[in-house]
C-alpha positions, -999 to 999 in steps of 0.1 A, spaced: -446 -609 -647 -466 -576 -650 -470 -555 -677 -475 -514 -676 -491 -501 -706 -479 -473 -698 -463 -448 -676 -446 -434 -705 -474 -428 -730 -511 -431 -736 -507 -464 -754 -546 -473 -752 -557 -439 -764 -529 -434 -794 -513 -469 -800 -539 -495 -795 -533 -508 -830 -499 -513 -823 -505 -531 -787 -527 -555 -802 -506 -566 -831 -480 -570 -801 -504 -594 -785 -512 -613 -816 -474 -617 -823 -469 -627 -787 -439 -603 -782 -425 -568 -781 -394 -548 -776 -385 -518 -755 -357 -496 -756 -339 -487 -723 -346 -448 -717 -313 -441 -707 -292 -462 -732 -316 -465 -763 -295 -492 -782 -302 -515 -752 -334 -531 -763 -350 -559 -744 -373 -584 -762 -402 -592 -739 -429 -623 -742 -462 -613 -741 -475 -650 -739 -504 -655 -716 -482 -684 -695 -460 -655 -683 -481 -626 -680 -498 -623 -644 -515 -588 -652 -516 -561 -675 -522 -524 -661 -533 -498 -685 -530 -462 -681 -550 -438 -701 -570 -409 -705 -590 -422 -732 -593 -460 -738 -619 -457 -760 -602 -471 -791 -599 -502 -771 -636 -507 -762 -645 -529 -792 -613 -551 -790 -614 -563 -752 -622 -596 -763 -588 -599 -776 -574 -599 -742 -595 -628 -726 -565 -647 -718 -550 -622 -700 -557 -606 -664 -558 -567 -667 -571 -536 -652 -573 -499 -659 -558 -465 -644 -583 -443 -660 -571 -406 -657 -601 -383 -658 -598 -346 -646 -623 -315 -657 -596 -293 -668 -601 -271 -702 -583 -271 -734 -560 -247 -719 -543 -278 -699 -555 -308 -719 -558 -295 -757 -563 -328 -772 -584 -349 -754 -620 -356 -763 -647 -337 -744 -653 -345 -706 -688 -356 -716 -673 -382 -741 -644 -395 -714 -672 -400 -688 -693 -421 -714 -661 -441 -723 -655 -446 -686 -689 -459 -679 -688 -482 -710 -653 -496 -700 -666 -504 -667 -698 -523 -680 -676 -543 -703 -650 -555 -674 -667 -544 -641 -660 -515 -621 -634 -529 -598 -611 -531 -629 -614 -492 -636 -595 -469 -609 -602 -433 -614 -571 -410 -613 -579 -375 -603 -546 -364 -611 -525 -342 -612 -538 -316 -590 -524 -281 -601 -529 -249 -586 -534 -215 -612 -557 -186 -614 -585 -208 -630 -580 -241 -612 -580 -230 -575 -584 -250 -547 -621 -244 -541 -625 -252 -581 -610 -284 -575 -633 -293 -544 -662 -286 -570 -647 -304 -599 -640 -334 -577 -673 -337 -564 -692 -333 -598 -669 -362 -609 -671 -385 -581 -710 -381 -584 -708 -390 -623 -684 -417 -617 -691 -434 -586 -713 -460 -603 -685 -474 -623 -657 -473 -600 -647 -485 -566 -614 -466 -560 -601 -427 -568 -563 -419 -567 -551 -384 -563 -518 -370 -567 -505 -336 -565 -484 -320 -594 -450 -330 -590 -424 -302 -602 -401 -323 -623 -371 -305 -640 -384 -313 -673 -415 -291 -669 -404 -267 -642 -397 -240 -667 -431 -245 -686 -450 -243 -653 -435 -213 -644 -443 -195 -677 -479 -206 -677 -485 -199 -641 -491 -235 -631 -480 -246 -594 -482 -273 -569 -505 -270 -538 -485 -256 -508 -489 -278 -477 -519 -257 -462 -538 -262 -496 -527 -301 -499 -545 -303 -463 -576 -287 -474 -579 -304 -506 -573 -340 -488 -600 -335 -461 -623 -321 -487 -619 -347 -514 -615 -375 -490 -653 -367 -474 -664 -362 -507 -653 -398 -522 -661 -415 -490 -699 -396 -496 -702 -414 -528 -690 -448 -515 -654 -446 -529 -620 -452 -513 -594 -428 -518 -555 -432 -519 -526 -408 -529 -499 -415 -557 -464 -411 -544 -472 -384 -518 -443 -376 -490 -469 -357 -470 -489 -381 -446 -527 -379 -454 -537 -409 -434 -554 -384 -407 -578 -377 -436 -585 -413 -443 -562 -412 -474 -538 -440 -474 -506 -442 -498 -513 -458 -536 -501 -488 -551 -508 -478 -588 -496 -514 -598 -509 -533 -569 -505 -567 -559 -530 -566 -534 -556 -557 -563 -543 -581 -587 -545 -610 -556 -580 -602 -547 -591 -603 -587 -570 -629 -601 -552 -648 -575 -525 -644 -549 -492 -632 -561 -458 -623 -547 -439 -594 -558 -412 -569 -544 -417 -533 -547 -405 -512 -573 -369 -500 -568 -371 -481 -601 -397 -456 -589 -397 -429 -565 -389 -436 -528 -429 -426 -522 -440 -448 -551 -460 -480 -535 -463 -497 -569 -449 -532 -572 -423 -543 -601 -433 -543 -634 -422 -540 -672 -432 -510 -692 -438 -510 -726 -441 -473 -735 -419 -449 -750 -410 -413 -735 -419 -383 -758 -445 -400 -780 -478 -394 -767 -499 -364 -790 -523 -360 -759 -503 -325 -752 -509 -323 -716 -494 -289 -705 -483 -308 -670 -468 -340 -687 -438 -350 -675 -433 -379 -698 -436 -360 -732 -414 -327 -740 -414 -331 -779 -430 -299 -794 -447 -319 -823 -462 -339 -795 -472 -308 -776 -490 -297 -809 -512 -328 -810 -491 -346 -840 -492 -386 -834 -456 -398 -843 -453 -426 -870 -459 -461 -853 -457 -489 -874 -481 -518 -860 -457 -546 -873 -425 -532 -857 -417 -548 -823 -410 -512 -808 -434 -484 -803 -427 -455 -824 -395 -470 -835 -377 -497 -856 -348 -521 -849 -314 -507 -863 -283 -524 -869 -268 -506 -837 -294 -522 -814 -285 -548 -793 -313 -569 -783 -317 -591 -751 -344 -614 -742 -358 -604 -711 -363 -630 -685 -399 -636 -678 -414 -657 -654 -449 -661 -641 -449 -648 -605 -456 -674 -575 -495 -677 -571 -500 -690 -535 -525 -718 -546 -499 -731 -571 -468 -728 -548 -454 -751 -525 -453 -739 -489 -423 -722 -475 -398 -744 -457 
């Protein structure tokens, strides 16, 4: 089984103590986002975990504890933009995050740190030309510590549409996307980086940009051994990711990013971290009498070197 930690909140930046406690205890619980009293109990035994995919804008709190993950295959999706505090108010400085990126790659290998330039938003300040310059500067800084960059244009989810409109933030139109795709692809290749696009309906292959698989069976197979796993049917149709279990919880991230689809809590927008008891199996929550707990069926994915040949 593949764990996603997490699309829903920045666990490495904000809840690493909780996560490492879960690793020590060998299990975690996750509420169903649609039916919160439906709780799945998930084994975190190395015997059933094929890979952990971390998503973060600031994994610095994990850097000194990576040895605790020696029994697990894992890689990081590291989102690093050049936006100012108007867009990402509670993140560390860009300089500090670049340093963290390099430290992480030095610790685990650059092939296991994937750079995300995501999402690409257009405002009066952050124009197409601004993105071209910012991307080039970041590619120069990061190219020694990664092999891959994933780009994504802002998706105007219903939950953020009004905020985006009030703030003068929009997604690039088709012409702007083509300009950005062309220029960013040229820049990425000039620094030796492959480039892909996350869940984009527009075909960007003419610019050498293929669809991304953020939960990537191909990368996992290359790094850790061949696996067979199906596409994740719970994601958007354009998403290429394979099936995984997410350990996060929506509306808990205190990073305060203006464009975030996963957190609409006012207190989180103000940078206030919610209470999180590391001893609780649930992130930012506790088991109640109303909860129905079901053990999630877990099994290691079939590795080609261990599996019998197909009939």
